[in-house]
N, C-alpha and C positions, 0 to 999 in steps of 0.2 A: 649542346650537351648540358649546359646549365639548366635550360628549360626542362629537359628530360629528367634530370636529377630531382628538380623541385617537384615535378609531377609525380615521380615515384614516391617521394617522401609524403606528398599529400595523400596518395592512394593508401600508403601504409598506415597513415594516421586515421584515415576513414575506416579502413578494414582492419580494425585492431583484433589481435588474437583473443579468443575468449579466455577467461581466467581458468586455471587448471581445476579439475574436478576434485572436490574435497573427498578424502578417502574414508574417513570414519563413518559417514552415513551409509555407505555401501556395505561396510562390514556389519554395521548394526542391522541393516535390512536383511542381510544374509542370515545372521543368527536368528532373527525373528521368524523368517520364513521356515527355517529348519525346525524351530520350536513349534510352529504351527503344524508342520508335517508330523513331527514326533508326537504331538498331542493326539492327532487323529490316528496315527499308527497304534498308539498304546490303547486308547479307550474304544476304538472301533475294530481293532483286529486282535491285538495281543491279549487284552483283558477278556475278550470273548472266546478265546481259544481254550479248549479243554485241557491242554497240557499246562497252561498257565494256572488254571484252577487246581490242577493236580499238584502244582508246585507250592500250593498254599496261598496263591495270589498275594505275593509280597507287596506291601504298600508303597514301595519305592516310587513307582511312576505316578501314583496318585499324589503323593507328597510333593514330588517335583512339579507336577502340574499346578498345585496350589501355590507353591513358592514362586513360580515363573509367571503366573497369570497376571500379576500387576505390571509386568514389564513387557510381555510379549506383544500384544496389540497396541497398548498405549505408545510404546517406543516406535513401533512400525508407523503409526499415524503421525507422531511428532516429526519423524524424519520425512514422511510424505508431505506434511505441511511445510517443512523447511525448504524442500525442493520446489514447492509451489509458490513460495513467497514472491519471487520475481514476476511470475505470471499474473499475480494480482494487480500489478501496476499497468498491465497491458490492456488495450481495448478488448471488449467482449469478443469481437470478431476474431481477434488474434489468438484467443485461448479457449473459446468454448468448444471448438471441435476436438482438440486433443485432450482437454481436461474434463469435459462433461459428456459430449456425444460419444466419444470413443469408450469411456468407461461404462456407460449405459449399454452400448452395443455389445461389449465383451460380456457384460453381466447376463444379458438375454441369450447371446450366442452360446455361451458355455453352459447355461442352464438347459438349453435345448439339447446340446451334445450330451450332457450328463443324463438327461432323461432317456435319451436313445440308448446309451451304453447300459444304463441300469436295466432297461427293458430287455436288452439283448442278453445280458448275463444272468438276469433273474435275481439280482441283489439290489435293494434300494440304496440310494446314495444321498448324502447330505447336500449334494449340489443341485438337487432338483426335487420338486414335489413327487410324491409316489404315483399320483394319477394325473392323466392329461387335463382333467377339469381344473386342476390347481395351477396350471401353467400361466394363464393370463394374470391371475392375482399375484403370483410369485414374480412375474416380470416387472410388476409395478411396485413391489415392496421388497423389503430386505428379509424375506422369510426363508432363505436357503443359505447354505454355507458359502455362497459367493457374495455375501453381503459387503465384503470389503470393497469390491468394485462399485457397487451401488453407493456405498457411503462416500467414496472418493468423489463421485460426481456431485452428490448433494452437498458435501462439505465445501467443495470449491465454489459452488453457486452461493452458498451462505457467506463464505469468506469474502468473495468478490462483492457481494451486495452490501456488506458491512465494512468495507475497507475505509470509508470515510469516518467511521466511528473511532473514538479513542481505543487503542488496542486492548486495554484491560476490560472494556465493557463487554464485547462479545465473548471473550474468554470467561469472564465471571458468569455471564448468563448461561454459557454452555456447561460450566461447573455446576450450577444450580440444577440444570436439566439432568446432568449425570447423577447427582445425589438423589433427585426425585425418582430416577430409574432404579438406582441401587436399592432404595427403600421400598420399592414395590408400589409406589403411588400411581405410576403411569401404567396404563394397560398396554398390551402388545403380545405378539406371538412370534415364534421363530427367533430370528436374530435381530428383531427390531430393537430390543434393549441394547444390544451391542452397538448399534448405530447411535443411539441416544447417549451412550456412556463414553464414546470415544471422540465425539466432536471436539471436546475441550482440548484434546492433545493435538489434533490437527490444527486448530486455531492457534494454539500456543506456539507451534513450530512456524506457522505461516505469518503470524503477527509480531513475533519477537525473534526474527532471524539474526539480528545483530547481537542480541544477548546469547543466543546459541553459539554464534561464531566466537564470541569472547570466551565463553565457557570451554570451547573445544580447541582453542589455539595451541595448547600444549598439554602434555600429560600432567595430571594432578593426582598422584597416588594417595597423598594424605587425605585430600578431600573425598576421594573414592572410598577409602576405608571408613572415614567418618560417616558418610551417608549410609553405607552398608550396615554399620553398627547400629545407627539410629533406626534403620528399617527393621532389622532383626528384632530390636527391642520393642518397637511398636507392634509388629506382627505377633510377637510372643505375648505381649500384654493383652492384645485384642482376643487372642485365643484363650488365654487364662481367664480373663474377666467375663467372657461370654456376653458381650454387650447386646442390648436390644437392637432391633433392626435399624432404627433411624440414626442413633449415634454411630453405629458401625458403618452405615452408609456415608455419613459425613466424613469419617476417617479415611474412606476409600480415596478421596481426592488427594490429600497430602501424601498418603502412602504411595499411590501410583505416580505422583509427581516426583517423589524421591526415587522411585524405581526407574523412571525415565531418565532422571539426571545421572543415576548410577550407571545405567546402560550406556549413556553417551560417554561418560568419563572412562568406562571400561573399554569402549570401542576406540576412543582416542589413544589410550595407553597401549592397547594391543597393536594397532596399526603402526604406532611410532616405535615401539620397542621390539616388535617381532614382524617386520615387514614381509619377510619371506613366508612365514606361516600365514599371514593375513592375505597373501595374494589370491589364493582360491576363493576366499570369502568376498574379496572385492569383485572378482568376476561374477560370482553368484549374485551379489547384491545389485548388479546392473541388469540381472535377468530374473527377477523374482516372479514376474507375471506368469510365465509358463509353469513354474512350480506350483503357484497358487491355483491356477486354473485346472491343472491336469492331475495333481497328486491324488485327489479323491477318486478319479476314474482309474488310475493305475492301481490303486489300493483295492477296489472292488473286483477288478479283472484278475488280480493275482491272489485274491483272498482264498479261494477254494484250493487252487494248486498248492499254495504255501501250507495250508492246513493239512493237506494230504501228505506232505513231506515232513512237516515239523512234529506232528503228533506221534507217529511211530518212532521217529528219531529221538524224541524226548524220552519216551519210555525205555529206549535201549541204552540211554546214557547213565553213568553213575551219578550220584547225588551232586558232587562238586561241579561236574560238567553241566548238570541241569541248572544249577544256580547261575553258572556263567552264561548259559543260554538265555535265561530270564533277563540278565543284565545287559548283554551285548546285542541280542537279536533286534530289539527295537531301534537301536542306534544304527546298526548295519542296514536294516530295512529302510530307515529314513534316508540315509545317504544314497541307497540304491534307487529309491523312488525319485529323489531329486535329480539324480543323473539321468534317469529315463525321461523325465519331463524336459530337461534341457536338450537331450538328444532328439526328442520328438519335435521340439520347436525348430531345431536346425534342419531336420529332415523336411518339415513342412515348408520352410522357407526355400529349400532347394528345389522342391517340386512345384513351386508356385502357389502354395497355400498359406502365404503369409497373412492373409486376411483372417486367419484363426487367432492372430495375436495383435492385430492392429486394424483400425478402421480402413477399409479400402479407399484408395485415392482415385479420383476421376482422372482418366487420361485426357490430357489437353491436346488438341490438334496443334501442330506447329504453327506459329504465327506467320502470317503471310508477309513476305518481304516487300516493302514499298521502296521502289527506286528513288534515290534522292532527286529532288527537283532540279 
């Protein structure tokens, strides 16, 4: 019995339970993906609607997009880098499939799916080139709305290749690259500039995970308010001063860094103080891929039916109700599209089409049993 107890203790020490998953990054990712969908809903559907123009095209959503642009994708990539930090210490063979090959695979797969759906419904999509001749080039570049998947693969390769460098060096070089892109010095088409501008945030999350953990250990409401006040002051000053392109580009880095920190602090505060309200966000934050990959397709499929319903409805409503529709409709449509994307993933997995959301695994034949000598 003593031997069995010792063996059990040894097994338990070898097979240690993994640390619990930190909650705030999932909440942050959920909010970021909802903001991505909301952005596409507003400027690809709502602002193109005739009823929206008839309402006087209120600048609310344009203003919101400008305010949230510094935090939406930078925070998304900072969290992605934070989650990738541990994988940087593993051998290439242990991480290249899941972090690089899979993201390239999903980038090409959903571009082809997007091209097919756009062709079927007769509406172009930001997820794929408009003509088949553009498919090979789009598969090798970040020229479509699926650039996030492409960027994740490239970013991980760069982060892994520079892991022996002092952490500030690659982050600083990526910041210089971002400033060059913001200032218009670098050429590029499509979403190439987005890839150049967001590398710094992925590297910051991947190379400074301990600093991120210390920052997010507990709610810091005073620090959050201070960062937001400074951000508002800087953004207001930039708008009033109307700075030339290069100085404005230089200010983008500290502005977005402050927005990322504010987003982290807000996520920590929210999941700590309001755990029940945060629960749906945590579930969504663990499943952002289907929403990112599918929301553009759902949007073009429902675009014409929704226009056929909303345009006559808007004309029949009184003015206060019209204003309410302008304010609420994009939010409701954003949540509905996100739900449809998650439901589609669940259905795909149940019917054996999980390869739409993950690189297929090779089935291994059972190992042949060798009788003991």
